[in-house]
VMD Tcl script that draws the C-alpha trace (Angstrom):
set ca {
  {-13.61 -19.68 -14.90}
  {-10.94 -22.00 -16.23}
  {-7.55 -20.37 -15.64}
  {-4.70 -20.47 -18.15}
  {-2.42 -22.63 -15.96}
  {-4.97 -25.31 -15.03}
  {-4.13 -27.93 -17.65}
  {-0.38 -27.33 -17.33}
  {-0.43 -27.89 -13.58}
  {-2.61 -30.99 -13.89}
  {0.06 -32.59 -16.08}
  {2.66 -32.18 -13.35}
  {0.55 -33.12 -10.32}
  {1.96 -36.24 -8.73}
  {5.35 -35.85 -10.46}
  {6.71 -33.08 -8.23}
  {5.49 -30.82 -5.44}
  {3.70 -27.94 -7.19}
  {4.53 -24.45 -5.93}
  {1.91 -21.92 -7.04}
  {2.68 -18.30 -6.17}
  {1.33 -14.95 -7.24}
  {-0.31 -11.78 -5.95}
  {-2.82 -12.06 -3.12}
  {-6.38 -12.65 -4.46}
  {-5.30 -13.40 -8.02}
  {-7.05 -16.80 -7.86}
  {-4.44 -19.28 -6.56}
  {-6.72 -21.03 -4.05}
  {-9.65 -21.14 -6.47}
  {-7.45 -22.63 -9.19}
  {-5.99 -25.20 -6.77}
  {-9.45 -26.39 -5.75}
  {-10.45 -26.72 -9.41}
  {-7.62 -29.18 -10.10}
  {-9.36 -32.05 -8.27}
  {-12.65 -31.87 -6.34}
  {-11.40 -34.48 -3.83}
  {-8.97 -32.21 -1.96}
  {-7.91 -31.53 1.62}
  {-7.29 -27.79 2.06}
  {-5.19 -26.39 4.93}
  {-4.40 -22.68 5.37}
  {-1.46 -21.87 7.65}
  {-3.06 -18.53 8.55}
  {-5.69 -20.44 10.60}
  {-4.66 -21.74 14.03}
  {-6.70 -24.95 13.66}
  {-5.11 -25.69 10.30}
  {-1.64 -24.92 11.66}
  {-2.03 -27.66 14.26}
  {-3.06 -30.17 11.60}
  {-0.09 -29.21 9.43}
  {2.38 -29.36 12.32}
  {1.24 -32.86 13.30}
  {0.97 -33.92 9.62}
  {-2.61 -34.94 10.22}
  {-4.22 -34.27 6.84}
  {-6.49 -36.84 5.16}
  {-4.27 -39.11 3.09}
  {-7.29 -40.72 1.43}
  {-7.91 -37.51 -0.48}
  {-6.72 -37.11 -4.07}
  {-5.01 -33.75 -3.50}
  {-3.44 -31.86 -0.59}
  {-3.47 -28.05 -0.79}
  {-1.19 -26.23 1.64}
  {-1.87 -22.47 1.60}
  {0.55 -19.82 2.98}
  {2.81 -22.53 4.44}
  {5.85 -20.37 3.60}
  {5.03 -18.57 6.87}
  {6.02 -21.74 8.78}
  {9.59 -21.85 10.05}
  {11.75 -24.18 7.94}
  {8.83 -24.85 5.61}
  {11.09 -26.11 2.83}
  {12.71 -28.71 5.08}
  {9.22 -29.69 6.25}
  {8.11 -30.34 2.65}
  {11.35 -32.14 1.85}
  {10.74 -34.56 4.73}
  {7.22 -35.33 3.49}
  {8.40 -35.83 -0.08}
  {11.35 -38.05 0.86}
  {9.43 -40.22 3.33}
  {5.90 -40.43 1.85}
  {6.34 -39.38 -1.74}
  {3.35 -37.62 -3.28}
  {0.51 -39.62 -1.81}
  {-1.57 -37.56 -2.20}
  {-0.12 -35.03 -4.67}
  {0.77 -31.72 -3.01}
  {0.23 -28.17 -4.21}
  {1.67 -25.31 -2.14}
  {0.24 -21.84 -2.66}
  {1.49 -18.51 -1.39}
  {1.06 -14.76 -1.87}
  {4.80 -14.15 -1.45}
  {7.57 -15.07 -3.84}
  {8.32 -18.78 -3.50}
  {10.87 -18.70 -6.32}
  {13.54 -17.39 -3.95}
  {14.35 -21.05 -3.32}
  {15.91 -21.07 -6.78}
  {18.56 -18.70 -5.51}
  {19.32 -20.38 -2.21}
  {20.02 -23.91 -3.45}
  {18.26 -25.47 -0.46}
  {16.75 -28.87 0.20}
  {13.76 -28.69 -2.17}
  {16.00 -28.80 -5.25}
  {14.73 -31.40 -7.71}
  {11.50 -31.92 -5.79}
  {9.23 -29.20 -7.14}
  {7.88 -27.40 -10.19}
  {7.06 -23.73 -9.74}
  {4.21 -21.85 -11.46}
  {3.46 -18.13 -11.11}
  {-0.19 -17.20 -11.48}
  {-0.95 -13.69 -12.67}
  {-4.22 -11.73 -12.57}
  {-6.36 -11.44 -15.69}
  {-5.05 -9.96 -18.94}
  {-6.48 -9.45 -22.41}
  {-5.13 -12.74 -23.80}
  {-6.52 -14.95 -21.04}
  {-9.97 -13.35 -21.15}
  {-10.10 -13.33 -24.95}
  {-9.33 -17.07 -24.97}
  {-12.31 -17.53 -22.61}
  {-14.54 -15.58 -25.06}
  {-15.22 -13.03 -22.31}
  {-15.47 -9.97 -24.57}
  {-13.67 -8.42 -27.52}
  {-10.08 -7.28 -26.77}
  {-10.84 -3.55 -26.83}
  {-13.73 -4.05 -24.37}
  {-11.48 -6.08 -22.08}
  {-8.86 -3.32 -22.19}
  {-11.44 -0.70 -21.21}
  {-12.52 -2.90 -18.31}
  {-8.90 -3.36 -17.15}
  {-8.48 0.41 -17.07}
  {-11.56 0.87 -14.89}
  {-11.57 -2.16 -12.60}
  {-8.00 -3.46 -12.62}
  {-6.91 -6.99 -13.42}
  {-7.78 -8.96 -10.27}
  {-10.65 -11.43 -10.72}
  {-13.10 -10.26 -8.03}
  {-13.34 -6.53 -8.88}
  {-12.87 -7.16 -12.61}
  {-15.85 -9.53 -12.74}
  {-17.92 -7.36 -10.39}
  {-17.55 -4.45 -12.82}
  {-18.28 -1.68 -10.31}
  {-15.91 1.25 -9.77}
  {-17.10 1.82 -6.19}
  {-16.62 -1.89 -5.41}
  {-13.14 -1.73 -6.95}
  {-12.13 1.30 -4.86}
  {-13.27 -0.41 -1.65}
  {-11.65 -3.71 -2.64}
  {-8.41 -1.90 -3.49}
  {-8.12 -0.31 -0.03}
  {-8.74 -3.64 1.71}
  {-6.34 -5.45 -0.60}
  {-3.43 -3.07 0.05}
  {-4.22 -2.99 3.77}
  {-4.01 -6.80 4.04}
  {-0.70 -6.85 2.15}
  {0.89 -4.17 4.34}
  {-0.59 -5.04 7.72}
  {-0.70 -8.81 7.50}
  {1.55 -10.31 4.82}
  {4.36 -7.79 5.19}
  {4.48 -8.02 8.99}
  {4.42 -11.82 8.80}
  {7.53 -11.75 6.61}
  {9.58 -8.75 7.70}
  {10.16 -6.86 10.97}
  {8.95 -3.60 9.42}
  {7.73 -0.68 11.50}
  {7.48 1.92 8.74}
  {4.05 1.05 7.33}
  {3.07 4.70 6.79}
  {6.28 5.39 4.88}
  {5.73 2.34 2.69}
  {2.18 3.53 1.97}
  {3.67 6.86 0.89}
  {6.19 5.01 -1.28}
  {3.35 3.17 -3.06}
  {1.61 6.49 -3.79}
  {4.84 8.00 -5.16}
  {5.44 4.94 -7.36}
  {2.02 5.36 -8.97}
  {3.21 8.71 -10.37}
  {6.51 7.24 -11.58}
  {5.21 4.28 -13.60}
  {7.05 4.20 -16.91}
  {9.93 6.35 -15.62}
  {13.26 5.27 -14.12}
  {13.09 5.37 -10.33}
  {15.72 7.27 -8.36}
  {16.26 5.79 -4.90}
  {17.78 9.06 -3.72}
  {14.83 11.13 -4.96}
  {12.32 8.81 -3.28}
  {14.39 8.89 -0.09}
  {14.28 12.70 -0.04}
  {10.50 12.73 -0.55}
  {9.88 10.20 2.24}
  {12.69 11.47 4.49}
  {14.53 8.19 4.87}
  {17.69 6.59 3.49}
  {18.11 5.23 -0.05}
  {18.97 1.89 1.59}
  {15.51 1.83 3.20}
  {13.88 2.58 -0.16}
  {15.71 -0.33 -1.80}
  {14.70 -2.64 1.04}
  {11.04 -1.62 0.91}
  {10.92 -1.99 -2.87}
  {12.34 -5.51 -2.55}
  {9.65 -6.32 0.02}
  {6.89 -5.02 -2.26}
  {8.37 -7.08 -5.09}
  {8.49 -10.21 -2.90}
  {4.83 -9.65 -2.02}
  {3.85 -9.41 -5.71}
  {2.69 -5.83 -5.51}
  {5.24 -4.34 -7.93}
  {7.86 -5.68 -10.31}
  {10.99 -4.02 -11.70}
  {12.06 -3.67 -15.32}
  {15.77 -2.94 -15.37}
  {17.80 -1.23 -18.10}
  {19.52 -3.49 -20.60}
  {23.22 -3.29 -21.25}
  {25.56 -5.86 -22.71}
  {27.56 -5.44 -19.53}
  {25.02 -6.82 -17.04}
  {26.91 -5.43 -14.06}
  {26.46 -1.89 -15.34}
  {22.76 -2.46 -15.97}
  {22.19 -3.47 -12.36}
  {23.65 -0.14 -11.18}
  {21.26 1.93 -13.33}
  {17.78 3.00 -12.32}
  {14.96 0.45 -12.79}
  {11.35 1.16 -13.64}
  {8.60 -0.23 -11.43}
  {5.18 -1.42 -12.54}
  {2.17 -2.59 -10.52}
  {0.59 -6.02 -10.90}
  {-2.74 -4.18 -10.83}
  {-2.76 -1.51 -13.57}
  {-6.06 -0.18 -12.23}
  {-4.03 1.61 -9.55}
  {-2.65 3.97 -12.22}
  {-5.33 6.62 -12.78}
  {-3.46 9.89 -13.23}
  {-1.89 9.17 -16.64}
  {-3.49 7.11 -19.40}
  {-0.10 6.70 -21.08}
  {1.44 5.25 -17.91}
  {-1.57 2.98 -17.37}
  {-1.38 1.64 -20.93}
  {2.34 0.97 -20.51}
  {1.65 -0.80 -17.19}
  {-0.99 -3.00 -18.83}
  {1.50 -3.95 -21.55}
  {4.23 -4.63 -18.98}
  {1.91 -6.96 -17.01}
  {0.93 -8.87 -20.15}
  {4.55 -9.28 -21.26}
  {5.75 -10.43 -17.84}
  {2.84 -12.89 -17.55}
  {3.72 -14.41 -20.91}
  {7.42 -14.64 -20.04}
  {6.69 -16.31 -16.70}
  {4.46 -18.80 -18.54}
  {7.25 -19.63 -20.98}
  {9.76 -20.05 -18.13}
  {7.48 -22.11 -15.86}
  {6.00 -24.38 -18.55}
  {8.91 -24.80 -20.98}
  {11.90 -24.07 -18.76}
  {13.34 -21.50 -21.18}
  {15.38 -18.41 -20.29}
  {13.61 -15.09 -20.76}
  {14.16 -11.46 -19.80}
  {12.37 -8.12 -19.87}
  {14.29 -4.82 -19.86}
  {14.05 -1.31 -21.15}
  {16.73 0.41 -23.25}
  {17.98 3.96 -22.81}
  {21.11 5.63 -24.16}
  {23.16 8.53 -22.80}
  {21.18 10.98 -24.91}
  {17.95 9.93 -23.21}
  {16.52 8.06 -26.21}
  {14.50 5.07 -25.04}
  {12.53 1.98 -26.00}
  {9.95 0.83 -23.44}
  {10.64 -2.92 -23.55}
  {13.38 -5.21 -24.80}
  {12.14 -8.81 -24.62}
  {14.24 -11.94 -24.98}
  {13.08 -15.55 -25.19}
  {16.19 -17.64 -25.74}
  {17.49 -16.24 -29.08}
  {14.28 -14.38 -30.00}
  {14.35 -10.62 -29.45}
  {11.66 -7.92 -29.49}
  {11.82 -4.13 -29.20}
  {8.41 -2.86 -28.09}
  {7.27 0.75 -27.79}
  {3.87 1.56 -26.23}
  {1.79 4.65 -27.08}
  {-1.67 5.75 -26.02}
  {-2.63 7.47 -29.31}
  {0.48 8.34 -31.36}
  {0.59 6.07 -34.41}
  {3.52 7.85 -36.07}
  {6.54 5.54 -35.99}
  {9.00 6.25 -33.17}
  {12.40 7.36 -34.45}
  {14.04 5.54 -31.53}
  {13.73 2.19 -33.31}
  {16.39 3.24 -35.86}
  {18.73 4.41 -33.10}
  {18.81 1.00 -31.43}
  {18.48 -1.11 -34.58}
  {22.25 -0.88 -35.16}
  {22.87 -2.53 -31.78}
  {20.04 -5.09 -31.97}
  {19.49 -5.78 -35.67}
  {17.86 -9.18 -35.04}
  {15.15 -7.78 -32.76}
  {11.60 -7.59 -34.10}
  {10.36 -4.00 -33.77}
  {6.74 -3.36 -32.74}
  {4.96 -0.16 -31.77}
  {1.72 -0.76 -29.86}
  {-0.91 1.98 -29.91}
  {-4.14 2.04 -27.93}
  {-6.18 4.48 -30.03}
  {-4.92 3.72 -33.51}
  {-6.19 4.88 -36.92}
  {-4.47 2.30 -39.10}
  {-2.09 -0.61 -38.54}
  {1.10 -0.50 -40.61}
  {4.10 -2.61 -41.63}
  {7.25 -0.94 -43.00}
  {9.85 -2.27 -45.48}
  {12.26 -3.10 -42.61}
  {9.39 -5.15 -41.05}
  {8.80 -2.69 -38.21}
  {5.13 -2.90 -37.25}
  {2.54 -0.54 -35.77}
  {-0.26 -2.57 -34.18}
  {-3.42 -2.02 -32.16}
  {-2.40 -2.67 -28.56}
  {-5.49 -4.60 -27.44}
  {-5.48 -6.92 -30.48}
  {-1.74 -7.60 -30.33}
  {-1.78 -8.39 -26.61}
  {-4.83 -10.63 -27.13}
  {-2.80 -12.79 -29.54}
  {0.53 -12.54 -27.69}
  {2.34 -15.88 -27.88}
  {6.03 -16.23 -27.05}
  {5.87 -19.99 -26.52}
  {8.39 -21.90 -28.64}
  {6.81 -23.78 -31.53}
  {9.56 -26.40 -31.59}
  {9.49 -27.35 -27.89}
  {7.00 -29.91 -26.64}
  {5.95 -30.59 -23.06}
}
mol new
graphics top color blue
foreach p $ca { graphics top sphere $p radius 0.5 }
foreach p [lrange $ca 0 end-1] q [lrange $ca 1 end] { graphics top cylinder $p $q radius 0.2 }
display resetview
């Protein structure tokens, strides 16, 4: 299946080193091999491949070099810098990894100016609708049952998905995590994941989680950062005009695979929406280089809007409901602070779509996410 980033990456191949990151088994290697059939593929997890990488012995007559999981190599960024500075991109290089490679943006190290970074996400309604897979509501039902990762989604079997899910989490915790961090508390992190499933859509208290797991809040923060770096969960932090204050407030955490959320249909629907919004924002950042953000809004009285989205000067207030198509009164509360924001309520099981005089909209969740487009119309690549 042609993935949504394929053409965008092809345009940049040979101009810069391409960094392609994303959750394990979301399709990074498959996509990389689809870019050019004449590739040399080396995976740092394999001892034989490690030797070839260390001695720089790949086939330079190939049209593409794919280096998988090379972030596990010591000083991997300096290694790539040396190749780029001495040989250029002959052949073009794509680096893939199941851990966050965008941390190099924050460290200001030697790869600056030598790479373009793309983040590949699992399937969502928009990507599959554009491939004429099924109608949006059918895709949504399938996401609820089989999650968003390509293999179990396409297999379409709940027993296969349950078995795949256990193996997937086990590899992340017992291979990827140990490769990156000196962590000995695997059982406690497994418990943390289970507790997070029940807290999707709600602000997370580090102290409360620490009490449940019998550890320190500092350990909880550290483990959550590790799970974020491994693309298992992502935070949505509260918005406040004073950014410093927002950082101190409790974030919400969502899973990259919404199929993990089975105990609450409302939480699962909100997780599906969060994944779709984040995927679109990452696309806009990685392809167009624009600034974006995703937050939630909550006041001292406990009134809340699920998502506050920004793309440059565009703003959206988005509320997600499973079956309540009566307009949320919270929109009016926050309209005085964010009058320019477009207000949209997304409902899964909806009787009738509506638009109000103030342009607030109530839309069918599956249809709206299928047509989600936050790309700027006036910016060309």
